N, C-alpha and C positions, 0 to 999 in steps of 0.2 A: 383671436385677439393678438397674435404675434405682430401684426402690421403696425400698431401704435408704438411698439418697442423699437422698431427699426430706426427711426430718427434719433432716439435716445442712444441707442447702441452706436450709431455712426458718430454722434457727438463725443461719446466716451472714447471711441477709437481714435478720433482726431486729436483729442487731448493727450491720450497715451502716446501717440506718435510724436506729438510736439514735445512732450516731456522727455521722451527717449532720445530725441535728436538735438534738442537745443543745447544741452551741456557740451556736447561734442563740437557743435558749430560755434558756439559762443566762447568756449574755453573758459567758462566762469563757474563760480560756485552755484549751488542750488538755491540759495536765498533770494537772489533777484528773480529767478524763475518762479519761485513760489508766489510772489506778488503778481507776476504776469499771468500765470495760470489762474490765480484766484480772481483777478479782474475778468479774465475771459470766461470763466465758468460761473462766476457769482457765488461760489461755494467755498467751503473749507478745503484747504489743500495741505497735505503733509508730504513734502519731498524729503524723505528721510535719508537720502544718500544710499550708501551701500549696506543697508540693513532692511530686514523684513519689517514692515510697519507693525507696531505693537498690537494693533487691533486686527491684523490680518486673520481671516477666519481659520480656526484650527481644523475645520472640516475639509479644508483644501490641502492635500498633501503636496509638498514641494520636494523635488529631487534634491539629493545631496549635492553640494557644490558651493563654490564661492558666490555669495550674493553680490551682484554688481550694481543693483539699483532697487529701490523700494519707494513706492508712492501710494498715498491714499488720497482720494478726491471725494469731496462731499461729506455728508454726515447722516447719521441715523440709517434708515432703511434704504436711502439713496446712495450710500457710500460705495465706491468702487476702488479696487486695488490693482496695482501693477508691480510685479516683482520680476527682476531679471537674475538668472542663475547661470553661471558659466558651467558648461558641460563639455565632455570630451569630443563628441561628434554628433551628427544628426541621428544616429541610432538610439540616442537617449530618448527620443520620442516614444519608442516602444515601451520603455520602462515607465515613462511618465503616464502613458495611456493605461498601463497595467495598474499603476498606483491609484489613479483616479477611479478605475473600475472596481478595484478592491475596496475603495472608500465609499462605494455606492453610486458612483457617477455612471451615466449612460453615454457612450460615445455617439455623437451625432454625425460628425464628419472627421475624416482623417486622411491625410495625404503626405507623403514624404519622398525624398530622393536624397542623394549623397550630399547635397548642399543645404538641406534643411527640410522643414515641413511644418505641419500644423495639425492640431487636434482640437475639436470643440466637444466639450462634455457638459452634461447638465445633471443636476440633482434637484430635489424638491426645494432646496434653499439657494443654490448658486449655479451660475453659468460660468464655465471656465474655457477661455481660449488660450492655448499655448502655441506659440510660434517659435520654432528653432531656426536661427539664421547664423551664418558664418560671421565670425568676428576676428579677422586676422587668421591666426593659426588655430583658434579654438571656435567654439560655438556658444551662443547665448540662448537659453530657453526663457522666453518672455511669457509670463503668466499674466493674463488680464482676467480679473474676477469681478462679476457683477451679481448682485442678489436677484433671484427670480421673484417676480411680483405677480 
């Protein structure tokens, strides 16, 4: 049954990418973006700025660091979250993977190099995609969290 989830996951990733890039391109506050994303998704959107959304799942460990973005999209069982955390470098991916595994997540895919990397981990309740990418002199670990259904 993974095939039906693929279009939903692609839509979610498209919205996450749009949310992550629009503030930089537009140079504006998150409030206008919230309306744009709400119209595009037809759902509830909470662009919380530089904080972890209040309802972010406690079962998903986040690496310590400066939170640079936090977004929640949807509601109820269909809610998804995206959180960006500034990290020192791409080697933070190893610590993130270890945190997820210690919390009961199984690593599905992992790949890294000096410029970044990604890990996909799943549990009975959530799927977590973490992408680390260079942001000037530092790196951002971007967590995208979806409930497993």
